[in-house]
ROPAZA-245708 format. One line per field, with one value per residue: residue number from 1; residue in one letter; x, y, z of N, C-alpha, C in turn. Coordinates in steps of 0.1 Angstrom, whole numbers. Example, Ala and Ser with C-alpha at 12.3 -4.5 7.8 and 13.67 -1.06 7.14 Angstrom:
resi: 1,2 $
resn: A,S $
nu: 132,128 $
nv: -57,-22 $
nw: 78,71 $
cau: 123,137 $
cav: -45,-11 $
caw: 78,71 $
cu: 132,129 $
cv: -33,0 $
cw: 78,79 $
END
This chain:
resi: 1,2,3,4,5,6,7,8,9,10,11,12,13,14,15,16,17,18,19,20,21,22,23,24,25,26,27,28,29,30,31,32,33,34,35,36,37,38,39,40,41,42,43,44,45,46,47,48,49,50,51,52,53,54,55,56,57,58,59,60,61,62,63,64,65,66,67,68,69,70,71,72,73,74,75,76,77,78,79,80,81,82,83,84,85,86,87,88,89,90,91,92,93,94,95,96,97,98,99,100,101,102,103,104,105,106,107,108,109,110,111,112,113,114,115,116,117,118,119,120,121,122,123,124,125,126,127,128,129,130,131,132,133,134,135,136,137,138,139,140,141,142,143,144,145,146,147,148,149,150,151,152,153,154,155,156,157,158,159,160,161,162,163,164,165,166,167,168,169,170,171,172,173,174,175,176,177,178,179,180,181,182,183,184,185,186,187,188,189,190,191,192,193,194,195,196,197,198,199,200,201,202,203,204,205,206,207,208,209,210,211,212,213,214,215,216,217,218,219,220,221,222,223,224,225,226,227,228,229,230,231,232,233,234,235,236,237,238,239,240,241,242,243,244,245,246,247,248,249,250,251,252,253,254,255,256,257,258,259,260,261,262,263,264,265,266,267,268,269,270,271,272,273,274,275,276,277,278,279,280,281,282,283,284,285,286,287,288,289 $
resn: M,T,S,E,V,M,V,A,R,R,G,G,S,T,L,A,A,M,A,S,D,V,L,A,A,P,G,A,G,P,L,L,R,D,W,R,R,R,R,R,L,S,Q,L,D,L,A,L,E,A,G,I,S,P,R,H,L,S,F,V,E,T,G,R,S,R,P,S,A,A,M,V,L,R,L,T,E,H,L,D,V,P,L,R,E,R,N,Q,L,L,L,A,A,G,H,A,P,V,Y,G,Q,R,D,L,D,E,P,A,M,G,P,V,R,E,A,V,E,L,V,L,R,A,H,E,P,H,P,A,L,A,V,D,R,H,W,G,L,V,A,A,N,A,A,V,G,P,L,L,E,G,A,A,A,H,L,L,E,P,P,V,N,V,L,R,L,S,L,H,P,E,G,L,A,P,H,I,A,N,L,T,Q,W,K,A,H,L,V,G,R,L,A,R,Q,A,A,A,T,G,D,P,A,L,Y,A,L,L,A,E,L,R,G,Y,G,P,S,V,E,G,V,A,E,P,H,A,G,V,A,V,P,L,R,L,R,A,G,A,G,A,G,E,L,A,L,L,S,T,V,T,T,F,G,T,A,T,D,I,T,A,A,E,L,S,I,E,S,F,F,P,A,D,A,A,T,A,A,A,L,R,G,P,D,P,L,S,G,A,T,E,I $
nu: 91,66,32,32,28,50,65,78,98,96,86,59,45,50,31,44,62,44,32,54,58,34,37,55,40,13,-16,-48,-68,-57,-47,-70,-82,-64,-68,-95,-93,-77,-95,-110,-133,-156,-159,-186,-197,-185,-194,-222,-222,-212,-230,-229,-226,-214,-201,-192,-174,-156,-145,-132,-113,-97,-87,-100,-118,-116,-118,-139,-132,-151,-160,-137,-134,-158,-155,-132,-140,-159,-141,-126,-102,-71,-66,-43,-36,-59,-55,-33,-45,-63,-45,-33,-54,-55,-64,-67,-54,-75,-73,-57,-24,-10,16,19,25,14,-8,-34,-37,-41,-65,-64,-39,-46,-66,-53,-35,-53,-65,-43,-33,-56,-57,-38,-32,-25,-7,-4,-1,6,8,21,13,33,40,56,66,46,36,35,22,30,30,42,70,83,80,97,122,155,155,175,195,197,174,156,160,148,137,114,104,76,69,93,108,94,98,124,155,171,153,121,116,131,118,92,69,52,63,63,36,27,43,33,8,13,27,9,-11,2,7,-18,-25,-6,-14,-39,-33,-13,12,46,65,55,55,82,89,75,89,113,106,98,122,133,139,115,106,75,62,35,23,-6,-30,-42,-75,-88,-100,-104,-90,-58,-32,-6,21,42,73,80,102,115,102,76,67,51,33,0,-15,-41,-50,-64,-75,-76,-89,-91,-122,-135,-116,-103,-78,-47,-25,-39,-57,-40,-31,-30,-41,-29,-40,-35,-48,-52,-52,-57,-63,-39,-22,-35,-33,-5,0,-14,0,13,-13,-24,-39,-35,-20,-34,-51,-81,-108 $
nv: -246,-224,-215,-189,-155,-143,-114,-97,-70,-51,-28,-7,12,46,76,97,84,72,95,105,85,88,113,108,92,86,108,106,100,86,64,52,45,25,6,0,-12,-33,-48,-55,-40,-19,16,22,0,2,27,22,3,18,38,63,88,78,99,115,97,95,120,121,101,112,134,158,163,165,139,135,126,108,98,86,65,51,43,27,7,-7,-16,-33,-26,-31,-21,-7,4,19,40,53,61,80,99,107,120,142,140,130,99,71,46,29,17,-6,-20,-54,-59,-38,-25,-20,-39,-63,-80,-90,-104,-123,-137,-148,-165,-182,-195,-208,-225,-240,-255,-275,-310,-304,-287,-252,-218,-183,-156,-126,-100,-103,-129,-134,-150,-148,-161,-194,-227,-254,-277,-272,-270,-297,-304,-289,-299,-305,-283,-256,-236,-209,-203,-203,-183,-153,-124,-150,-162,-178,-190,-190,-207,-230,-237,-234,-249,-257,-258,-270,-282,-306,-325,-327,-347,-344,-322,-307,-304,-291,-268,-256,-250,-232,-211,-203,-194,-172,-156,-148,-134,-113,-101,-92,-73,-57,-55,-47,-61,-87,-95,-96,-117,-137,-140,-149,-174,-188,-192,-213,-249,-276,-266,-251,-242,-240,-261,-273,-268,-297,-312,-332,-350,-336,-313,-297,-315,-312,-332,-344,-356,-366,-367,-388,-413,-408,-411,-404,-375,-363,-334,-310,-276,-246,-212,-185,-152,-119,-108,-83,-64,-32,-22,-19,-38,-59,-66,-75,-99,-135,-168,-199,-231,-265,-296,-332,-353,-379,-410,-421,-399,-384,-401,-400,-374,-371,-387,-411,-429,-421,-438,-463,-482,-488,-508,-525,-519 $
nw: 315,325,331,338,329,306,300,273,272,249,243,234,206,211,215,203,186,169,158,144,125,111,99,79,63,39,36,55,37,13,28,39,15,6,26,20,-6,1,14,-6,-15,-31,-36,-35,-22,4,12,13,34,55,57,44,18,-15,-28,-7,5,-16,-18,7,4,-17,-5,-6,13,48,70,99,133,142,118,107,126,121,95,97,114,98,79,93,104,122,157,163,138,134,152,139,116,126,136,112,101,116,142,177,189,200,211,237,247,266,287,295,321,335,361,352,333,346,346,320,320,340,327,305,319,332,311,299,320,326,304,305,307,281,255,254,243,244,221,205,181,162,164,186,215,243,266,280,288,311,296,272,273,273,246,232,233,221,204,192,214,209,196,216,232,246,227,219,188,177,152,138,155,151,124,117,107,129,148,157,133,123,138,131,116,94,79,54,49,73,73,49,58,80,66,47,64,77,55,48,71,69,45,53,73,63,75,76,91,93,67,63,81,68,44,54,66,43,32,45,43,38,3,-2,-23,-44,-30,-19,8,25,19,29,58,92,101,97,111,135,134,156,164,194,223,249,248,240,215,183,183,176,169,171,165,181,181,203,210,223,220,225,229,237,240,226,230,242,222,202,212,211,218,213,213,218,209,215,186,184,202,212,214,233,255,258,264,287,305,329,344,376,391,381,393,415,439,436,458 $
cau: 84,54,21,33,29,63,64,90,97,101,80,49,47,46,23,54,67,33,31,65,55,23,42,62,31,3,-27,-58,-76,-51,-46,-84,-84,-56,-75,-107,-88,-72,-107,-117,-146,-157,-164,-201,-199,-181,-203,-235,-220,-210,-242,-225,-227,-202,-195,-185,-163,-146,-139,-124,-101,-89,-82,-108,-126,-110,-129,-140,-127,-162,-160,-125,-137,-169,-150,-122,-148,-164,-130,-120,-88,-66,-67,-30,-37,-69,-49,-25,-54,-68,-34,-32,-65,-54,-72,-59,-57,-84,-70,-45,-15,-3,24,11,27,8,-19,-47,-38,-43,-75,-59,-29,-52,-74,-44,-30,-63,-67,-31,-33,-67,-56,-29,-18,-23,1,-10,8,1,17,17,10,44,42,65,60,43,35,32,20,40,30,49,84,88,79,108,135,162,156,188,194,196,160,148,164,139,123,112,94,71,69,107,111,87,102,139,162,176,142,113,114,135,110,79,68,46,69,59,22,26,49,24,-3,18,31,-4,-18,10,5,-32,-24,2,-22,-50,-29,-3,23,59,73,49,60,96,89,70,100,123,101,98,136,137,134,114,98,61,57,25,17,-20,-34,-51,-89,-93,-99,-111,-81,-44,-26,9,26,55,80,84,112,112,93,62,63,46,21,-8,-21,-49,-49,-74,-70,-85,-85,-100,-131,-140,-105,-101,-64,-39,-18,-49,-63,-30,-27,-38,-37,-29,-43,-33,-56,-48,-60,-60,-62,-25,-16,-42,-27,9,0,-19,10,9,-25,-20,-47,-33,-14,-42,-58,-95,-113 $
cav: -234,-224,-207,-175,-146,-138,-102,-92,-55,-45,-14,-4,25,57,85,105,76,70,107,106,76,93,124,102,84,94,113,97,96,74,52,46,39,13,-4,-5,-21,-45,-56,-58,-33,-7,28,21,-11,7,38,16,-3,28,47,76,89,75,111,119,88,98,133,117,93,120,145,170,165,159,131,137,114,98,92,76,53,44,36,17,-4,-15,-21,-42,-22,-33,-9,1,12,29,52,59,68,92,109,111,129,153,137,123,85,68,33,29,5,-7,-32,-65,-59,-27,-29,-20,-51,-74,-89,-96,-114,-134,-144,-156,-175,-191,-204,-217,-235,-249,-264,-286,-313,-302,-275,-239,-206,-170,-149,-112,-98,-108,-143,-134,-158,-140,-170,-208,-235,-264,-288,-268,-273,-310,-305,-281,-306,-306,-271,-249,-227,-195,-201,-203,-170,-142,-128,-162,-162,-192,-195,-193,-218,-242,-241,-233,-262,-260,-257,-282,-288,-320,-334,-326,-358,-339,-309,-300,-301,-282,-255,-250,-245,-220,-201,-198,-186,-160,-148,-142,-124,-102,-94,-85,-62,-49,-52,-51,-71,-100,-98,-100,-130,-146,-142,-157,-188,-194,-196,-226,-261,-278,-256,-254,-235,-249,-271,-269,-274,-308,-309,-344,-350,-325,-302,-300,-318,-311,-345,-341,-368,-362,-375,-395,-424,-404,-414,-393,-368,-357,-323,-300,-263,-236,-198,-176,-138,-110,-103,-70,-56,-18,-19,-25,-50,-70,-69,-82,-112,-146,-180,-211,-242,-277,-307,-344,-357,-393,-415,-423,-386,-380,-408,-396,-361,-373,-393,-423,-428,-422,-449,-475,-492,-490,-520,-522,-522 $
caw: 311,332,326,342,317,304,292,266,272,236,243,224,199,218,207,195,175,159,151,135,114,103,91,67,56,31,45,59,25,7,37,39,2,6,34,13,-16,7,18,-19,-15,-40,-29,-33,-12,17,15,17,47,65,58,39,3,-22,-31,4,6,-27,-13,18,-1,-25,3,-8,25,59,78,114,141,142,104,106,134,115,83,101,120,87,72,102,106,135,165,161,125,135,158,129,107,133,136,98,98,125,154,187,189,211,217,245,245,279,289,302,336,342,369,345,324,355,341,308,324,347,317,298,327,334,299,297,331,325,292,308,303,267,253,249,244,239,212,201,167,153,168,197,226,255,277,277,299,314,287,260,275,268,231,226,235,209,197,195,225,204,192,228,239,244,224,211,177,177,139,135,163,146,110,116,106,142,158,157,119,121,146,126,107,82,78,43,51,84,68,40,66,87,57,42,75,79,43,49,81,64,35,60,81,57,84,70,99,90,53,65,87,58,35,62,67,30,29,52,36,23,-4,-2,-35,-51,-22,-14,21,23,21,36,73,99,102,95,124,137,138,162,170,208,230,262,245,238,201,175,188,166,176,164,173,180,184,211,210,231,210,227,233,233,242,214,234,244,209,194,218,207,225,205,222,210,214,209,175,185,216,216,218,245,266,260,271,301,313,336,352,390,397,374,402,427,441,437,471 $
cu: 70,44,22,35,43,63,78,89,103,96,71,53,42,38,33,59,56,31,42,63,44,28,49,53,21,-8,-38,-66,-70,-49,-59,-86,-76,-63,-88,-103,-83,-83,-115,-131,-145,-161,-179,-204,-196,-191,-217,-233,-219,-221,-238,-227,-214,-194,-186,-172,-152,-139,-129,-111,-92,-83,-89,-116,-119,-120,-128,-135,-138,-162,-149,-129,-148,-163,-140,-129,-153,-153,-122,-105,-83,-65,-54,-31,-48,-64,-40,-33,-60,-57,-32,-43,-65,-61,-63,-63,-66,-81,-57,-37,-7,6,16,13,21,-4,-32,-49,-39,-53,-71,-49,-36,-60,-65,-38,-40,-65,-55,-31,-44,-66,-46,-37,-16,-15,-8,0,2,12,12,15,20,48,53,59,59,42,32,30,31,41,38,64,89,88,90,122,142,163,169,185,191,181,151,151,153,145,122,101,89,71,84,112,106,94,117,145,168,166,135,112,119,127,96,78,62,50,63,44,20,32,39,12,1,21,18,-11,-11,8,-8,-32,-17,-6,-33,-46,-19,10,36,66,68,54,75,97,85,82,111,118,101,112,140,131,123,105,84,54,47,19,4,-22,-43,-65,-95,-92,-106,-103,-67,-37,-11,13,41,61,86,94,106,101,79,58,59,33,13,-17,-29,-49,-61,-68,-80,-80,-95,-109,-135,-129,-106,-87,-56,-32,-28,-54,-53,-25,-36,-33,-39,-30,-42,-41,-51,-58,-63,-58,-48,-19,-22,-36,-13,9,-5,-9,5,-3,-22,-28,-44,-27,-22,-49,-73,-100,-127 $
cv: -235,-215,-193,-166,-140,-126,-98,-77,-50,-31,-12,9,36,67,94,97,74,83,109,97,81,105,120,94,93,99,103,91,84,62,45,39,26,2,-9,-15,-34,-54,-59,-53,-22,4,27,11,-5,18,33,10,7,38,62,76,85,88,116,111,91,111,130,110,102,132,158,173,158,152,135,125,103,91,82,63,45,36,24,5,-13,-21,-31,-39,-25,-20,-1,10,22,42,60,67,81,103,115,121,141,152,130,108,82,55,33,16,5,-20,-42,-64,-47,-31,-29,-33,-64,-84,-97,-107,-126,-143,-153,-168,-186,-201,-213,-228,-245,-259,-276,-299,-311,-289,-263,-228,-194,-162,-135,-112,-103,-122,-144,-141,-148,-149,-184,-216,-246,-275,-285,-272,-286,-311,-297,-287,-308,-294,-263,-238,-213,-192,-200,-191,-159,-131,-140,-159,-176,-198,-199,-205,-231,-246,-240,-247,-267,-260,-270,-289,-302,-330,-334,-336,-353,-324,-301,-295,-290,-268,-248,-244,-232,-208,-195,-189,-172,-151,-141,-131,-111,-94,-86,-73,-52,-46,-57,-61,-85,-104,-103,-114,-140,-150,-151,-172,-195,-199,-209,-238,-268,-267,-261,-246,-244,-260,-266,-276,-286,-305,-321,-343,-338,-312,-306,-303,-314,-325,-344,-353,-363,-372,-382,-406,-421,-407,-402,-388,-362,-346,-314,-287,-254,-223,-191,-162,-131,-103,-89,-60,-41,-13,-26,-38,-62,-75,-77,-96,-123,-159,-192,-223,-255,-288,-320,-348,-371,-398,-417,-410,-382,-388,-404,-383,-362,-379,-405,-420,-431,-433,-462,-486,-494,-503,-518,-527,-529 $
cw: 318,325,330,330,317,295,286,265,260,235,231,217,208,209,198,184,165,151,140,123,105,94,79,59,48,41,47,47,18,15,38,26,1,14,27,2,-11,11,6,-19,-25,-31,-26,-22,2,21,20,31,58,66,54,24,-3,-26,-20,6,-4,-23,-2,13,-10,-18,2,5,37,68,93,121,141,128,103,114,127,103,87,107,108,79,80,103,120,143,164,149,126,142,148,119,113,133,122,94,107,138,164,186,201,217,224,242,258,279,297,317,343,350,361,336,333,350,329,311,331,337,309,306,330,323,297,308,329,313,295,311,288,265,249,252,239,231,209,186,157,157,178,209,238,268,272,289,301,304,274,261,269,253,224,228,222,201,201,205,220,199,204,237,236,236,215,200,175,163,135,143,157,133,108,116,120,153,158,144,118,129,141,114,94,80,66,44,62,80,59,48,73,77,51,52,77,67,43,60,76,54,42,68,74,65,78,77,96,76,54,71,77,48,41,62,54,26,35,43,44,17,-4,-14,-43,-43,-16,0,18,26,28,51,79,99,99,108,124,142,143,168,183,214,242,260,243,224,193,180,176,173,167,172,171,184,192,211,219,221,212,232,228,236,231,218,236,231,200,200,213,215,216,214,213,217,208,198,175,199,221,221,231,257,269,267,285,310,320,345,367,397,391,383,414,428,444,451,470 $
END
């Protein structure tokens, strides 16, 4: 597996498809109210943050007043609504969407592809991969491939879902030494993501992952240590690898595809893992001059 960006052509939501979805959905007011409640804000809190009157916000939420495009954008900015859903709210309010969605292989997305490739390659020999909003694999660097040895072929066929590959009984699960702990971490993270976005596909994925053993019902994430490590029993004599992860996103994205990309980078959590990932020292056999 190389660091070349691998685009899965599943196709983004077209404007016509988004409009069709909006016609079957509530108006902009109820949708804004749902987002406000999801963020646990009162009408007064949101009105103060957005610089509008609570009365005006109440009229918007109940449908007595149709919000302007600028008002929708102002409210969704303060509610931290994802760009895809901001477009849907604009359509529900009778306005044109403002955020584009391009395939990664389009010329305009060249800087995004180059940035992803740069981060992935620069992270070698440590593993790193890029995923979309539903945890579909977009790209990975060369260090990821060896960690996937033993996973069933059907889990590696595109489109690959990284969370499914990690926790499926025929995936990496049998090779994860701290499976209960790691699953609790991933399930908790996905549950928070689903609650924050309201994405039905994420809720479906969450239900699927919870169905894989072991059960993590009532298992709390550990508070000791620095972070939850992934302890992976690797092949080829590498022993057990202890890895910590970080997440990188495009903080100023105005394109939906770019905004929904994230890069998961793994770092060695101990000296043994660092040595195993680094491989044989090319100077170890050299004679000192």
